[in-house]
Backbone as CSV, one residue per row, in Angstrom:
resi,resn,N_x,N_y,N_z,CA_x,CA_y,CA_z,C_x,C_y,C_z
1,MET,-109.136,-86.449,77.052,-108.652,-86.368,78.306,-107.589,-85.942,78.720
2,GLU,-107.672,-84.743,79.917,-106.193,-84.386,80.011,-105.392,-85.006,80.391
3,VAL,-104.107,-84.949,80.415,-103.200,-85.849,81.296,-102.859,-85.150,82.479
4,LYS,-102.691,-85.112,83.906,-102.627,-84.660,84.961,-101.009,-84.931,85.654
5,PHE,-100.524,-84.379,85.403,-98.990,-83.956,86.135,-98.523,-83.165,86.474
6,THR,-97.811,-82.730,87.444,-97.339,-81.472,88.067,-95.993,-81.366,87.614
7,ALA,-95.450,-79.671,87.761,-94.479,-79.335,87.644,-93.313,-80.204,88.437
8,ALA,-93.504,-80.649,89.512,-92.599,-81.479,90.394,-91.991,-82.771,89.562
9,ASP,-93.421,-83.278,89.028,-92.959,-84.641,88.066,-92.341,-84.583,87.430
10,VAL,-92.321,-83.080,86.638,-91.222,-82.875,85.305,-89.674,-82.835,86.237
11,LYS,-89.780,-81.966,87.190,-88.591,-82.402,87.879,-88.048,-83.388,88.158
12,LYS,-89.106,-84.493,88.990,-88.405,-85.664,89.482,-87.753,-86.718,88.337
13,LEU,-88.511,-86.010,86.824,-88.137,-87.100,85.990,-86.954,-87.051,85.461
14,ARG,-86.799,-84.995,85.353,-85.162,-84.690,84.824,-84.320,-85.388,85.747
15,ASP,-84.735,-85.064,87.089,-83.996,-85.287,88.101,-82.956,-86.883,88.272
16,LEU,-84.068,-88.291,87.636,-84.329,-89.382,87.637,-83.069,-89.727,86.421
17,THR,-83.399,-88.589,85.252,-82.917,-89.319,84.335,-82.017,-88.418,83.192
18,GLY,-81.970,-86.906,83.804,-80.987,-85.881,83.040,-81.471,-85.674,81.607
19,ALA,-82.780,-85.735,81.288,-82.964,-85.543,80.436,-83.579,-84.173,80.367
20,GLY,-83.990,-83.358,79.405,-84.126,-81.945,79.134,-86.037,-81.631,79.642
21,MET,-86.020,-80.164,79.826,-87.229,-80.312,80.682,-88.288,-80.451,79.727
22,MET,-88.254,-79.938,78.825,-89.520,-80.567,77.500,-89.370,-81.632,77.474
23,ASP,-88.445,-82.438,76.947,-88.395,-84.101,76.737,-89.060,-84.554,77.846
24,CYS,-88.707,-84.226,78.722,-89.378,-84.986,80.599,-91.093,-84.509,80.463
25,LYS,-91.342,-83.283,80.036,-92.953,-83.293,79.699,-93.456,-84.088,78.869
26,LYS,-92.744,-83.996,77.579,-93.404,-84.932,76.773,-93.483,-86.049,76.980
27,ALA,-92.517,-87.049,77.803,-92.419,-88.022,77.829,-93.290,-88.768,78.888
28,LEU,-93.817,-87.306,79.898,-95.001,-87.960,80.776,-96.643,-87.881,80.024
29,GLU,-96.687,-86.862,79.300,-98.269,-86.456,78.118,-97.978,-88.139,77.447
30,GLU,-97.010,-88.329,77.254,-97.170,-90.079,76.533,-98.016,-90.770,77.041
31,SER,-97.196,-90.729,78.547,-97.159,-92.262,79.181,-98.544,-91.653,80.223
32,ASN,-99.280,-90.937,79.715,-100.066,-90.574,80.882,-100.145,-89.886,82.345
33,GLY,-98.820,-89.618,82.496,-98.643,-89.143,83.816,-98.002,-90.296,84.489
34,ASP,-97.592,-91.555,84.024,-97.254,-92.201,84.835,-95.479,-92.158,84.384
35,LEU,-94.860,-92.354,85.771,-93.717,-91.799,85.888,-92.601,-93.395,85.515
36,ASP,-92.574,-94.142,85.892,-92.252,-95.166,84.973,-92.511,-95.408,83.664
37,GLY,-93.379,-95.234,83.163,-93.722,-95.305,81.649,-92.963,-94.291,80.929
38,ALA,-92.796,-93.248,81.369,-92.083,-91.802,80.943,-90.498,-92.164,80.894
39,ILE,-90.173,-92.973,82.105,-88.501,-93.511,81.781,-88.636,-94.116,80.827
40,GLU,-89.288,-94.850,80.800,-89.174,-96.172,79.906,-89.323,-95.661,78.139
41,SER,-90.226,-94.472,78.100,-90.211,-93.758,76.539,-88.625,-92.705,76.364
42,LEU,-88.315,-92.344,77.101,-87.269,-91.747,77.407,-85.970,-92.895,77.145
43,ARG,-85.947,-93.965,77.591,-84.860,-95.028,76.939,-85.380,-95.328,75.912
44,LYS,-86.350,-95.655,75.496,-86.811,-96.286,73.988,-86.142,-94.473,72.867
45,LYS,-86.200,-93.950,73.362,-85.808,-92.590,72.406,-84.511,-92.904,72.328
46,GLY,-83.507,-92.920,73.715,-82.617,-92.755,73.449,-81.886,-94.290,72.683
47,GLN,-82.831,-95.356,72.705,-81.950,-96.485,71.991,-82.760,-96.183,70.565
48,LYS,-83.171,-95.804,70.387,-83.850,-95.880,68.808,-82.839,-94.270,67.986
49,ILE,-81.828,-93.304,69.187,-81.114,-92.562,68.222,-79.964,-93.156,68.187
50,SER,-80.004,-94.304,69.292,-78.498,-95.150,69.471,-78.603,-96.100,67.778
51,ASP,-79.463,-96.765,67.631,-79.423,-97.555,66.642,-79.065,-96.350,65.418
52,LYS,-80.175,-95.957,65.116,-79.862,-94.755,64.365,-78.604,-94.021,63.864
53,ARG,-77.745,-94.131,64.763,-76.475,-93.094,64.770,-75.504,-94.418,64.892
54,ALA,-75.697,-95.853,64.867,-74.555,-96.943,64.892,-73.681,-97.262,63.879
55,ASP,-73.873,-96.308,63.036,-72.772,-96.013,62.117,-71.902,-94.736,61.720
56,ARG,-72.163,-94.447,62.911,-71.110,-92.934,63.655,-69.905,-93.187,64.350
57,GLU,-68.854,-92.857,64.391,-67.975,-92.794,65.461,-67.977,-92.063,66.220
58,ALA,-67.574,-92.609,67.596,-67.531,-92.133,68.673,-65.921,-91.978,69.337
59,LYS,-65.403,-91.123,68.860,-63.640,-91.206,69.063,-63.430,-90.066,70.155
60,GLU,-64.505,-89.011,70.424,-64.371,-88.353,71.625,-64.877,-89.148,72.616
61,GLY,-64.564,-88.499,74.128,-65.348,-88.603,75.289,-64.442,-88.394,76.389
62,VAL,-64.713,-89.462,77.307,-63.627,-89.165,78.734,-63.375,-90.656,79.150
63,VAL,-62.203,-90.498,79.899,-61.752,-91.233,80.498,-61.515,-90.965,82.189
64,VAL,-61.907,-92.092,82.924,-61.990,-91.976,84.310,-61.120,-93.076,85.126
65,ALA,-60.060,-92.604,85.491,-59.417,-93.898,86.385,-59.821,-93.782,88.163
66,LEU,-59.998,-94.409,88.986,-60.133,-94.491,90.294,-59.553,-95.582,90.910
67,VAL,-59.155,-95.024,92.386,-58.596,-96.628,93.109,-59.703,-96.094,94.625
68,SER,-59.672,-97.582,95.111,-59.982,-97.584,96.371,-59.886,-96.591,97.105
69,ASP,-60.169,-96.914,98.393,-59.676,-95.905,99.889,-58.677,-96.576,100.425
70,ASP,-58.523,-98.211,100.276,-57.508,-98.657,100.794,-56.486,-98.812,99.696
71,ALA,-56.648,-98.404,98.414,-55.624,-98.257,97.234,-55.069,-100.179,96.792
72,THR,-56.156,-100.521,97.199,-55.720,-102.205,96.674,-56.535,-102.587,95.188
73,LYS,-58.022,-101.524,95.019,-58.505,-101.957,93.853,-58.445,-100.664,92.993
74,GLY,-58.713,-100.747,91.640,-58.438,-99.774,90.425,-59.485,-99.927,89.627
75,ILE,-60.496,-98.864,89.010,-60.953,-99.298,87.512,-60.658,-98.256,86.891
76,VAL,-60.681,-98.246,85.576,-60.784,-97.347,84.609,-61.806,-97.198,83.569
77,VAL,-62.692,-96.291,83.328,-63.585,-96.439,82.354,-63.571,-95.207,81.616
78,ARG,-63.770,-96.037,79.881,-64.091,-95.154,78.807,-65.391,-94.423,78.581
79,VAL,-66.213,-93.609,78.721,-67.501,-93.416,77.865,-67.214,-92.661,76.545
80,SER,-67.858,-92.999,75.406,-67.241,-92.390,74.567,-68.271,-91.367,74.024
81,CYS,-68.414,-90.247,73.007,-69.522,-89.467,72.623,-68.731,-89.543,71.013
82,GLU,-69.325,-88.279,70.237,-69.411,-88.278,68.692,-68.220,-86.944,69.130
83,THR,-68.376,-85.792,69.541,-67.982,-84.673,69.611,-67.128,-83.914,70.675
84,ASP,-66.048,-83.284,70.542,-65.223,-82.695,71.547,-66.392,-81.693,72.164
85,PHE,-66.908,-81.048,71.754,-68.054,-80.294,72.446,-68.846,-80.860,73.761
86,VAL,-69.091,-82.175,73.821,-69.927,-82.813,74.611,-68.659,-83.633,75.539
87,ALA,-67.819,-83.971,75.205,-66.892,-84.591,75.787,-66.727,-83.571,77.064
88,LYS,-65.861,-82.199,76.843,-65.469,-80.826,77.749,-66.804,-81.113,78.450
89,ASN,-68.500,-81.183,78.092,-68.928,-80.593,79.246,-68.945,-80.876,80.835
90,GLN,-69.277,-79.966,81.246,-69.250,-80.881,82.621,-70.193,-81.576,83.526
91,ASP,-71.404,-81.389,82.802,-72.319,-82.143,83.202,-72.240,-83.912,82.476
92,PHE,-71.410,-83.902,81.244,-70.904,-85.154,80.805,-69.995,-85.890,81.397
93,ILE,-68.970,-85.086,81.640,-67.774,-85.822,82.625,-68.597,-85.781,83.903
94,ALA,-69.431,-85.409,84.720,-69.779,-85.961,85.966,-70.734,-87.198,85.469
95,PHE,-71.319,-87.470,84.659,-71.929,-88.536,84.485,-71.394,-89.905,84.267
96,VAL,-70.199,-89.663,83.660,-68.712,-90.720,83.525,-68.258,-90.718,84.874
97,GLN,-68.242,-90.098,85.464,-67.518,-89.766,86.853,-68.319,-90.758,87.996
98,SER,-69.922,-90.405,87.731,-70.598,-91.347,88.552,-70.526,-93.072,88.363
99,ILE,-70.496,-92.968,86.398,-70.093,-94.431,86.325,-69.176,-95.146,87.054
100,ALA,-67.913,-94.248,87.124,-66.410,-94.767,87.320,-66.581,-95.299,88.868
101,GLN,-67.612,-94.263,89.678,-67.823,-94.422,91.130,-68.210,-95.739,91.003
102,VAL,-69.941,-95.774,90.785,-69.963,-97.374,90.600,-69.440,-98.667,90.238
103,ALA,-68.532,-98.355,89.083,-67.678,-99.436,89.098,-66.791,-99.810,89.761
104,LEU,-66.191,-98.888,90.571,-65.233,-98.960,91.957,-65.566,-99.453,93.041
105,THR,-67.173,-99.110,93.209,-67.895,-100.020,94.398,-68.148,-101.367,94.057
106,ALA,-68.701,-101.859,93.186,-69.471,-102.824,92.431,-68.246,-103.675,92.248
107,PHE,-67.380,-102.984,91.520,-66.188,-103.685,90.794,-66.550,-105.129,89.955
108,PRO,-67.688,-105.019,89.099,-67.851,-106.038,88.488,-66.654,-106.683,87.559
109,ALA,-66.849,-107.993,87.327,-65.938,-108.885,86.427,-65.684,-108.269,84.694
110,ASP,-66.363,-107.518,84.510,-65.830,-107.657,82.965,-66.903,-105.940,82.528
111,ARG,-66.700,-105.822,81.488,-67.672,-104.462,80.653,-69.171,-105.170,81.257
112,GLU,-69.945,-106.210,80.591,-71.117,-106.379,80.128,-71.751,-106.684,81.899
113,ALA,-70.947,-107.481,82.239,-71.569,-106.828,84.086,-71.653,-105.271,84.561
114,LEU,-70.959,-104.471,84.351,-70.700,-103.038,84.694,-72.115,-102.345,83.773
115,LEU,-72.042,-103.066,82.951,-73.245,-102.282,82.232,-74.696,-102.679,82.558
116,ALA,-74.733,-104.023,83.305,-75.912,-104.463,84.043,-76.086,-104.041,85.450
117,THR,-74.753,-103.019,85.525,-74.972,-102.717,86.937,-75.730,-101.540,87.171
118,GLU,-76.536,-100.995,88.406,-77.244,-100.464,88.410,-76.893,-98.682,89.021
119,LEU,-77.399,-97.753,88.284,-76.882,-96.126,88.497,-78.250,-95.422,89.130
120,ASN,-78.395,-95.505,90.150,-79.866,-94.778,90.819,-80.722,-95.351,90.115
121,GLY,-80.781,-96.741,90.276,-82.272,-97.436,89.944,-82.380,-97.562,88.640
122,LEU,-81.181,-97.777,87.592,-81.444,-98.096,86.099,-80.276,-98.415,85.962
123,SER,-80.017,-99.350,85.242,-78.879,-100.016,84.815,-77.979,-99.289,83.660
124,ILE,-76.682,-99.313,83.926,-75.394,-98.159,83.178,-76.259,-98.093,81.939
125,SER,-76.091,-99.179,81.386,-77.120,-99.750,80.167,-78.116,-98.523,79.322
126,GLY,-79.082,-98.578,80.666,-80.088,-97.536,80.548,-79.870,-96.257,80.459
127,ARG,-78.971,-96.122,81.416,-78.396,-94.602,81.790,-77.623,-94.091,80.284
128,LEU,-77.045,-95.150,79.482,-76.388,-94.526,78.409,-77.096,-94.256,77.423
129,ALA,-78.318,-95.022,77.518,-79.363,-95.193,76.518,-80.163,-93.793,76.691
130,GLU,-80.625,-93.497,77.739,-80.892,-92.056,78.150,-80.147,-90.564,77.303
131,LYS,-78.841,-90.942,77.886,-77.770,-89.769,77.370,-77.850,-89.451,76.017
132,THR,-77.529,-90.591,75.030,-77.945,-90.727,73.945,-79.447,-90.049,73.486
133,GLY,-80.364,-90.188,74.072,-81.486,-89.129,74.269,-81.784,-87.952,74.037
134,VAL,-80.812,-87.480,75.419,-81.047,-86.291,75.799,-80.003,-85.364,74.976
135,ILE,-78.768,-85.974,74.243,-77.600,-85.469,73.492,-77.825,-85.772,72.622
136,ALA,-78.477,-86.606,71.541,-78.316,-87.169,70.312,-77.285,-87.062,69.650
137,GLU,-76.495,-88.041,70.451,-74.842,-88.193,69.749,-75.100,-89.595,70.424
138,LYS,-74.155,-90.532,69.417,-74.166,-91.600,70.118,-73.052,-91.679,71.064
139,ILE,-73.346,-92.425,72.403,-72.829,-92.577,73.526,-72.525,-94.020,73.980
140,GLU,-71.692,-94.266,73.930,-71.370,-96.084,74.257,-70.352,-95.740,75.504
141,LEU,-69.967,-97.384,76.181,-69.151,-97.135,77.063,-68.352,-98.732,76.536
142,PRO,-67.500,-98.338,75.278,-66.607,-99.504,74.861,-65.406,-100.266,76.223
143,ILE,-64.952,-99.419,76.725,-63.636,-99.765,77.456,-64.069,-100.084,79.072
144,TYR,-63.457,-101.118,79.832,-63.692,-101.236,81.284,-63.002,-102.192,81.745
145,GLU,-61.829,-101.367,82.627,-60.405,-102.384,83.334,-60.660,-102.012,84.774
146,ARG,-60.241,-103.384,85.252,-60.380,-103.125,86.658,-58.586,-103.834,87.386
147,LEU,-58.347,-103.763,88.452,-56.785,-104.012,88.406,-57.182,-103.990,90.271
148,GLU,-56.648,-105.042,90.587,-56.791,-105.502,92.322,-54.961,-106.568,92.385
149,THR,-54.483,-105.417,93.285,-53.110,-106.034,93.993,-53.040,-105.061,95.151
150,ALA,-51.647,-105.441,95.768,-51.334,-104.831,96.572,-51.035,-103.488,96.755
151,GLN,-51.227,-103.015,96.011,-51.244,-101.055,95.862,-51.445,-101.268,94.427
152,VAL,-52.557,-100.072,94.078,-52.906,-99.609,93.090,-52.788,-98.174,92.808
153,VAL,-52.120,-97.368,91.795,-52.344,-96.313,91.420,-52.501,-95.628,90.578
154,ALA,-53.898,-94.557,90.580,-54.393,-94.075,89.089,-53.804,-93.055,88.494
155,TYR,-54.253,-92.954,87.450,-53.629,-91.354,86.956,-54.165,-91.142,85.628
156,ILE,-54.782,-89.644,85.999,-55.931,-89.421,84.719,-54.901,-88.388,83.334
157,HIS,-54.914,-89.127,82.570,-53.826,-87.855,81.604,-54.950,-86.840,80.686
158,ALA,-54.027,-85.567,80.585,-54.630,-84.398,79.411,-56.420,-84.179,79.643
159,GLY,-56.504,-83.648,80.411,-58.294,-83.839,80.346,-58.980,-84.976,80.359
160,PHE,-58.594,-85.979,80.595,-59.970,-87.026,80.615,-59.735,-87.810,79.439
161,ARG,-58.506,-87.863,78.728,-58.284,-88.214,77.357,-57.470,-89.450,77.880
162,ALA,-57.201,-89.845,78.528,-56.263,-91.237,78.955,-56.119,-91.097,80.696
163,GLY,-56.349,-92.578,80.722,-56.215,-93.184,82.235,-55.635,-94.468,82.517
164,VAL,-54.901,-94.484,83.419,-54.036,-95.373,83.467,-53.897,-96.003,84.873
165,LEU,-53.997,-97.162,85.413,-53.695,-98.041,86.713,-52.735,-98.820,86.773
166,VAL,-51.831,-98.535,87.714,-50.141,-99.500,88.055,-50.647,-100.281,89.197
167,GLY,-50.789,-101.391,88.794,-50.395,-102.091,90.408,-48.781,-102.412,90.682
168,PHE,-48.501,-102.640,92.177,-47.359,-102.837,92.476,-47.709,-103.705,93.801
169,ASN,-46.362,-104.700,93.476,-46.454,-105.814,94.628,-46.694,-105.783,95.697
170,ARG,-46.532,-104.641,96.644,-46.342,-104.177,97.666,-46.803,-102.873,98.218
171,GLN,-47.403,-102.417,99.441,-47.495,-100.806,99.858,-46.522,-100.187,100.443
172,VAL,-45.910,-99.841,100.331,-44.599,-98.691,100.614,-44.754,-97.210,100.895
173,ALA,-44.186,-96.679,101.658,-44.908,-95.259,102.104,-43.722,-94.427,100.971
174,GLY,-44.734,-92.890,100.431,-44.178,-92.368,99.481,-44.271,-93.140,97.700
175,LEU,-44.937,-94.212,98.189,-45.182,-94.877,96.633,-46.832,-94.374,95.602
176,ALA,-47.496,-93.350,96.042,-48.196,-92.624,95.469,-47.604,-91.385,94.611
177,GLU,-46.738,-91.142,94.876,-45.530,-90.294,94.106,-44.867,-91.428,93.124
178,LEU,-44.274,-91.850,93.271,-43.817,-92.734,92.572,-44.198,-93.421,91.659
179,GLY,-45.733,-93.784,92.032,-46.467,-94.567,91.272,-47.162,-93.616,90.187
180,LYS,-47.410,-92.408,90.539,-48.120,-91.380,89.276,-46.927,-91.383,88.690
181,ASN,-45.602,-91.222,88.840,-44.370,-90.715,87.505,-44.768,-92.413,86.950
182,VAL,-44.636,-93.423,87.638,-44.890,-94.621,86.373,-45.566,-94.549,85.861
183,ALA,-47.309,-94.182,86.090,-48.691,-94.517,85.186,-47.915,-93.009,84.432
184,MET,-47.070,-92.031,84.846,-47.376,-90.818,83.544,-46.034,-91.901,82.315
185,GLN,-45.309,-92.467,82.677,-44.448,-92.974,81.441,-45.334,-94.178,81.078
186,VAL,-46.521,-94.689,81.297,-47.153,-95.460,80.577,-48.035,-94.728,79.737
187,ALA,-48.367,-93.779,80.136,-48.986,-92.405,79.408,-48.272,-92.216,78.507
188,ALA,-47.420,-92.162,78.593,-46.352,-91.099,77.675,-45.185,-92.406,76.419
189,MET,-45.306,-93.418,77.029,-44.423,-94.007,76.505,-45.063,-95.747,75.354
190,HIS,-46.365,-96.170,76.180,-47.062,-96.771,75.483,-46.500,-98.337,75.848
191,ALA,-46.102,-98.976,76.857,-45.243,-100.221,77.310,-46.369,-100.955,76.837
192,VAL,-45.636,-102.293,75.820,-46.824,-102.879,75.607,-47.123,-104.102,76.905
193,ALA,-46.482,-104.257,77.514,-45.938,-105.024,79.085,-45.472,-104.714,80.184
194,VAL,-45.198,-105.237,80.992,-44.643,-104.924,82.464,-43.132,-105.322,82.048
195,ASP,-42.566,-106.825,81.776,-41.659,-106.836,81.498,-41.421,-107.941,80.245
196,LYS,-40.023,-108.718,79.917,-40.059,-108.991,78.408,-40.994,-109.997,78.632
197,ASP,-41.179,-110.895,79.971,-41.479,-112.261,79.493,-43.337,-112.166,79.906
198,GLY,-43.830,-110.836,79.526,-45.053,-110.520,79.333,-45.501,-110.297,78.147
199,VAL,-44.526,-110.316,77.522,-44.979,-110.187,75.886,-45.313,-111.261,75.070
200,ASP,-46.416,-111.129,74.199,-46.858,-112.815,73.945,-46.265,-113.283,72.825
201,ALA,-46.660,-114.332,72.728,-45.547,-115.352,71.493,-45.823,-115.128,69.867
202,ALA,-46.942,-114.231,69.966,-47.283,-113.958,68.575,-46.258,-112.675,68.137
203,THR,-46.441,-111.230,69.353,-45.650,-110.373,69.237,-44.064,-110.745,68.972
204,ILE,-43.706,-112.014,69.512,-42.079,-111.875,69.490,-41.838,-112.325,68.329
205,GLU,-42.332,-113.511,67.701,-42.297,-113.935,66.565,-42.254,-113.053,65.499
206,LYS,-43.197,-112.080,65.438,-43.368,-111.480,64.597,-42.126,-110.264,64.309
207,GLU,-41.427,-109.525,65.841,-40.671,-108.865,65.765,-39.428,-109.752,65.231
208,ILE,-39.109,-110.962,65.852,-38.347,-111.917,65.364,-37.992,-112.047,63.172
209,GLU,-39.307,-111.966,62.833,-39.251,-112.063,61.157,-38.750,-110.765,60.690
210,ILE,-39.200,-109.688,61.415,-39.155,-108.088,61.037,-37.693,-107.824,61.093
211,GLY,-37.418,-108.305,61.844,-35.529,-108.102,61.927,-35.063,-108.947,61.296
212,LYS,-35.032,-110.265,61.151,-34.700,-110.827,60.021,-34.796,-110.215,58.607
213,GLU,-36.195,-109.573,58.228,-35.836,-109.251,57.161,-35.625,-107.723,56.923
214,GLN,-35.352,-107.245,57.895,-34.294,-105.599,57.689,-32.871,-106.082,57.327
215,ALA,-32.340,-107.062,58.248,-31.089,-107.344,58.242,-30.859,-108.041,56.818
216,ARG,-31.770,-108.784,56.462,-32.049,-109.600,54.698,-31.491,-108.354,53.575
217,ASN,-32.639,-107.194,53.705,-32.520,-106.257,53.178,-31.478,-105.354,53.131
218,GLU,-30.861,-105.267,54.435,-29.117,-104.961,54.405,-28.074,-105.585,53.775
219,GLY,-28.295,-106.513,53.201,-27.677,-107.365,52.400,-26.469,-108.411,53.470
220,LYS,-26.937,-108.557,54.929,-26.292,-108.978,55.769,-26.363,-111.105,55.537
221,PRO,-25.367,-111.813,55.718,-25.371,-113.014,55.319,-26.500,-113.988,56.436
222,GLU,-27.400,-114.380,55.576,-28.493,-115.807,56.040,-27.872,-116.419,57.398
223,VAL,-26.538,-116.352,57.699,-26.230,-117.316,59.006,-26.135,-116.317,59.582
224,MET,-26.065,-115.482,59.661,-26.305,-113.830,60.496,-27.614,-113.518,61.291
225,LEU,-28.472,-113.969,60.365,-29.810,-113.288,60.291,-30.514,-113.283,61.783
226,GLU,-30.338,-114.602,62.207,-31.078,-115.086,63.596,-30.144,-114.235,64.715
227,LYS,-29.186,-114.162,64.543,-28.263,-113.374,65.462,-28.793,-111.774,65.638
228,ILE,-28.867,-111.159,64.330,-29.273,-110.228,64.214,-30.614,-109.649,64.846
229,ALA,-31.478,-110.591,64.474,-32.828,-110.234,64.387,-33.148,-110.764,66.091
230,MET,-32.318,-111.648,67.209,-32.556,-111.096,68.686,-32.165,-109.935,68.790
231,GLY,-30.766,-109.711,68.338,-30.427,-107.828,69.048,-31.545,-107.186,68.705
232,LYS,-32.288,-107.540,67.994,-33.344,-106.186,67.725,-34.254,-106.521,69.168
233,LEU,-34.758,-107.933,68.828,-35.712,-107.976,69.582,-35.387,-107.747,70.793
234,ASN,-34.225,-107.741,71.472,-33.628,-107.133,72.674,-34.024,-105.722,72.772
235,ALA,-33.598,-104.739,72.030,-33.844,-103.605,71.575,-35.653,-103.389,71.816
236,PHE,-36.464,-104.044,71.195,-37.432,-103.977,71.204,-38.312,-103.698,72.856
237,TYR,-37.553,-105.027,73.647,-37.921,-104.816,75.041,-37.732,-103.949,75.546
238,LYS,-36.359,-103.161,75.501,-35.818,-101.581,76.007,-36.881,-100.383,75.610
239,GLU,-37.649,-100.731,74.562,-38.343,-99.728,73.802,-39.762,-100.023,74.370
240,LYS,-40.485,-101.085,74.280,-41.935,-101.411,74.888,-42.093,-102.079,75.829
241,THR,-41.122,-101.945,76.867,-41.957,-103.040,78.125,-41.244,-101.956,79.338
242,LEU,-41.961,-102.015,79.846,-42.188,-100.849,80.890,-41.012,-100.780,81.742
243,LEU,-40.897,-102.101,82.733,-39.611,-102.082,83.805,-38.315,-101.731,82.650
244,ASN,-38.279,-102.168,81.669,-36.728,-102.098,80.569,-36.797,-100.543,79.852
245,GLN,-37.988,-99.636,80.055,-37.601,-98.690,79.423,-36.829,-97.276,79.968
246,GLU,-35.966,-96.805,79.274,-35.487,-95.593,79.811,-36.580,-94.972,80.361
247,TYR,-36.512,-93.973,81.867,-37.045,-93.415,82.534,-37.212,-92.253,81.950
248,VAL,-38.653,-91.815,81.655,-38.668,-90.414,80.858,-37.816,-89.081,81.637
249,LYS,-37.901,-89.155,82.882,-37.615,-87.801,84.017,-35.929,-88.005,83.900
250,ASP,-35.222,-89.237,83.724,-34.009,-89.573,84.223,-33.316,-90.827,83.233
251,SER,-33.010,-89.841,81.945,-32.819,-91.078,81.002,-31.588,-92.246,81.291
252,LYS,-30.809,-91.696,82.168,-29.573,-92.633,82.910,-29.859,-93.757,83.305
253,MET,-31.456,-93.860,84.001,-31.647,-95.097,84.731,-33.232,-95.516,84.046
254,THR,-33.301,-97.012,84.038,-34.379,-97.381,83.855,-35.567,-97.519,84.695
255,VAL,-36.909,-97.756,84.598,-38.076,-97.600,85.054,-38.195,-98.561,86.309
256,ARG,-37.178,-99.699,86.363,-37.135,-100.606,87.061,-36.052,-100.456,87.901
257,ASP,-34.940,-99.239,87.431,-34.349,-99.064,88.358,-34.629,-97.725,89.232
258,TYR,-35.458,-96.745,88.780,-35.985,-95.620,89.312,-37.347,-96.501,90.223
259,ILE,-37.797,-97.369,90.152,-38.626,-97.897,91.402,-37.607,-98.303,92.472
260,LYS,-36.621,-98.801,92.011,-35.889,-99.403,93.350,-35.330,-98.548,94.243
261,THR,-35.082,-97.272,93.876,-35.109,-96.055,94.349,-35.468,-95.823,95.712
262,LEU,-37.266,-96.324,95.464,-37.896,-96.309,97.141,-37.744,-97.196,97.534
263,ASP,-37.836,-98.942,97.170,-37.790,-99.956,97.785,-37.071,-101.089,96.768
264,LYS,-36.090,-101.897,97.520,-35.493,-102.517,96.512,-36.051,-103.919,96.001
265,ASP,-36.957,-104.326,96.859,-38.114,-105.339,96.710,-39.239,-104.938,95.970
266,LEU,-39.394,-103.903,95.655,-40.587,-103.012,94.718,-41.018,-103.303,93.377
267,THR,-42.075,-103.569,93.000,-42.217,-104.254,91.195,-43.568,-103.522,90.727
268,VAL,-43.449,-103.765,89.789,-44.771,-103.415,89.198,-45.396,-104.654,89.044
269,THR,-46.899,-105.235,89.024,-47.388,-106.316,89.037,-48.113,-106.409,87.421
270,ALA,-48.641,-105.449,87.053,-49.375,-104.746,85.976,-49.903,-103.521,85.968
271,PHE,-50.315,-103.137,84.571,-51.046,-102.073,84.344,-52.071,-102.322,83.417
272,LYS,-52.717,-101.107,83.754,-53.912,-100.909,82.192,-54.118,-99.663,81.872
273,HIS,-54.228,-99.203,80.612,-53.534,-97.805,79.743,-55.060,-98.028,78.901
274,VAL,-55.904,-96.813,79.480,-56.923,-96.841,78.497,-56.722,-95.264,77.836
275,VAL,-56.870,-95.403,76.317,-57.263,-93.608,75.743,-58.484,-93.521,74.628
276,LEU,-58.895,-92.593,74.249,-59.626,-92.323,73.736,-59.219,-92.531,71.916
277,GLY,-59.996,-92.478,71.289,-59.812,-92.808,70.087,-60.521,-94.384,69.062
């Protein structure tokens, strides 16, 4: 029995899925011309390849950060692949950007909710499986972060290799430029928290123990270890908490000082930093 479908059907399937022309033709043949069946066939192909390549590392990819028109919401997503060749492909970048736009519009609560969100009539999870089938590489969405506050600024660093969101406590004229500089600081200096009160207790305890051990190895008396360790902890805060870091563009001031050059009541409430690897 001859399977009946037209070139227009093949094109429609390709537009819906992004799959290659020959893959679309084969899928329509397998589904006897049924479009939904062909889509399912491509999804199954993608899932099969994904499973087969599950042990492969997907350390390349694209990171996209976006902010809403009113600048009160922001998202950052990372879609990973195996090779730099795929990561630099404009179609792949556009694919990730489309996922990011859906994430910003729907603003799902977490990664699982994002994967279940529809992109052009199919879940993002399904689209990732399709893309795996088309590209024949492991394609996954390991990280999705969101931020909602008075004003959010987004920054994409180094050719989509990192994305940053920075949230501020108020909207201020000129904050877009200052916020970008702060986001660049986050990307460059890898802060672990906004301020010292945001550092988790386990990290503080670890740093104190490291400080004590260093002092002990230097031959310092036991009675002095606690004081020395606290001094080292304060140095850790200056190096690893955003507001206390030296501002990279002017080492004479901290990031906190720099922010207050725009508005004395302005501060950072949160940040998100997503990188490849």
